[in-house]
N, C-alpha and C positions, 0 to 999 in steps of 0.2 A: 770773189768777195761780194757778199750781199750787203747793200746799204742797211743801216740800222732803221728800225721803225721810229717814226717821228710823231710825237704827241704834242700838240699845242695846247697850252692852258692859258686862256685869255680872260680878261676881265672887262666888264662893261663900264666901270668907272674906278677911279683911284679909291683905294680903301677896301676893295673886295678880297684882299689877301691872296691873290692868285700866285704871288711869288712864294709865299710860305706853303701854299697848297702844292705848287710844282715840286718843291723839295720833299714834301710829304709823299707825293706820288712816287718820286724817285726812290725814297727810302723803302717804301712798301714793296716796290718792284724789286729792289735790291735784295730785300729779305726773302723774296720769293725765288731768288736765284738769278735774276737778270743782271747784266752788266749795264749800268745806267750813268748817263751824264745829263746834267741840267744846264741849259743855256739861258741866261737872262738877256733878252733882246730889247731892252729898254735903254737907249743911249742918252735920254734926256733926264730921266728921274729914276735911274736904277737904284734899287734898295736891297738887292740880294746880299751884298757885302755886309750891310748893317744887320740884316735879318740873321745871318749865320755867324756874325762876329769875325769876319775876315778882314784883316787890316791891310794887307798889300798883296796884290796878285795881278797878272795881266788881265785886262778887260776885253770885252768883245770889240770895243773901239780899236784896241791895239791889233786885234786880228784883222779887222776890216781895213786898217791902215797898212797892212802888210808887215808889221813889225814882229809878229810872232804867229806861227801856225796855230790853228784851233786846237790841234792835238796837244801842243805844248802849253797852251793857255789853261787847259783844264787842270784844276788843282783839287786837293782833297776837301770834301765837304762832310756833312753829317753822315755818320754810319757808312762810310766807304762809298758814298756817291760822289762822283767827280762834278765840279761846277766851274763855270766861267761867268763872271759877273758882268752886268751892264755898265753904264757910265752915267755921269751927270753933266749937263750943259751941252750935250751934243744934239744931233738931229736924228729922229726916227724916220725921216724921209729917205729911204734907201733907194739908190738908183739901180739900174739893171746890172751894172758891173759888180756892185756890192752884193746883190742878190745871187748872182752866179757864183761869186767867190764863196759865199756862205754855204750855198747848197752843195757845191763841189767838196768843200772841206767836211761837211757833215757826212756826205756819202763815203768819203775816205775813211771815216771812223768805223766802218762796218766790221773790221777785224778786231776792234777793241771793245765795242759796245753793242748791245742788243737793242737798247731803247735810248733815244734822245728826247728829252723833254724840253720844249722851248716855251719860255714865258715872255711873250711880247708885251709892249706897253699897253696900258688901258686907254688907247686912243684909236683914231681911224687913219693913222699914217700908212704910207706905203710899206713900211717895215712890218707893221702889225698885219696888214692884209697879206703880205708875202708869207709870213710865218704861218698863218692860218691856211692859205692856199697851198702851201708846200707840204703840209702835214698830212699824215694818214688818218688822223682822228683829231677832233677838236673838242675840248672841254671849255665851257664858258662859265665863269664864276659870277654869281649875282648875289647881292646883299639883300636880306629880307625886306628892309625898308624901301628898297628901290627896285624890287623885282619886276614890277609892272609899270615902272616909270617911263616917261618919254625917251630919256637918254638910253635906257636899257633897250627899248624896242628899236630905236634907230641903229644902235650898235649891232644888235642881233640881225637886223635886216641886212646890214652891210656885210657882216661876217658870213651870213648864210649864202650870200651870192658868190662866195669864193670856195664853197665846198660842194662835194657831190652827195655826201651822206648827211644824216641828221646831226645837228649840233647837240652835244651832250651838255645838259644844264646841271650845275651843282649849286645849291643854296648854301652859302657859307655864313655861319653865325646865327642860325636859327635856334630857337629855344627848345624845340622838340620836333619830332617827325611830322606830327599832324600840322603844325603851323608852317613847316617847310613845304609840305605838299600843297597846302592852301596857297602859299605864295606862288608856287609853280602853276597851279591851276589858274590863278588870276593872270599870270603872265601869258599863258596860252590863250586865255579868253580875249585878251587885248590883241595878241598877235594875229588872231584870225581876221582882223580888220585891215591887215596890210599884207604885202607880198613877202612872206617869210617862209623859208624852208622848214621842213619838219624839225621839231624839237624832240629831244629824248631826255626824260628825267633820270638822272643817274643817282641822285641821293642828296644828302645834306651833311653839313659839318657843324657840330655844336659849337657854341661860343666857348672861348678858352681864354685864360689869363695872358697867354703869350704865344708868339708865332711858333715856338719850338714844339708846342703841343701837337702840331700837324705831323711831326715825324717822330713823336714819342709813342712807341707801340703800346705803352701802358695807359696813355691818356685817352679819354673819350674821343677827342678829335683824331688822334692817331689811329684808333681802332676803326673809326668811320672812314678814314682815308684808305686803310687797308682793304675794306670791303668794296670800295669804289674801283680799285685797280684790277679786279677779277677779269674783266673782258680783255685786258691787254697782257695777261700773264702768259698765255699760250698762243697769242696771235702771231702768225708768221710775218716776218718783215716783208715789205713791198715798197716799190718806188712811189714817191709822191705823185698824186694825180690831180691835185686841186687847181692846176692851171697857171703855171708861170707865164704862159703866153699872154695872159691878161695884162701883164706889165710890159712884156717885151714888144708886142705888136703895136701898141700906140706909139712907143718910142721909135720903132722902125718906120712907121707911117709918117711920123713928124719929120724924121730925117729925110725921107724920100720927098716929102712936100717941100722941104727947104732947098 
């Protein structure tokens, strides 16, 4: 059994709509023939249940607490994409045991799913760094008005230190392609002054009246998302390589020192 391919869709700040975009990616890949699951890995301010209108289902918090396996927590979402929601009021500071548990359960889904999309919190917690470090590819969603802001740059620097390849950047909520590209150029211009890994411009998502536009194939936002998923449609699955050891080695060193 091969593990599924993992794509992390991260945000640089709350309000960048990465949760809706994660579902949109999932729907676009599902329409292309892939078996897809979306995991919301925000245990503090999870919003996926609200975004998709899900009233009651096991959350990722239940999975990490050992109350239900991840495979059983995944429920039906938009257009045959399976989802598991995050939670509210918990902590995104995941310890080594929780990280091992989640990665092992994701690997075990290889016989059911081709792609797992993980949407971590828009913060700098260990849970977010783990999700980005364990993924095969990372998409970072930025908002036009904050594309070159200090918080965006700080978050990109931190996330880039956890990946081997370039961070893919999507400008979400731009008014047109030209302005979205200008926002990205401004971001790259400022990023040159810091230690930042390579960035790759993936594209832009137009503004829309509601989150569901990201997975509506007839909506402009849905068509834009479908164009973005091309690189992952035929990509073969591979094991994560982003460095779980970053989290485990300091913990082991601290235990030895104690």
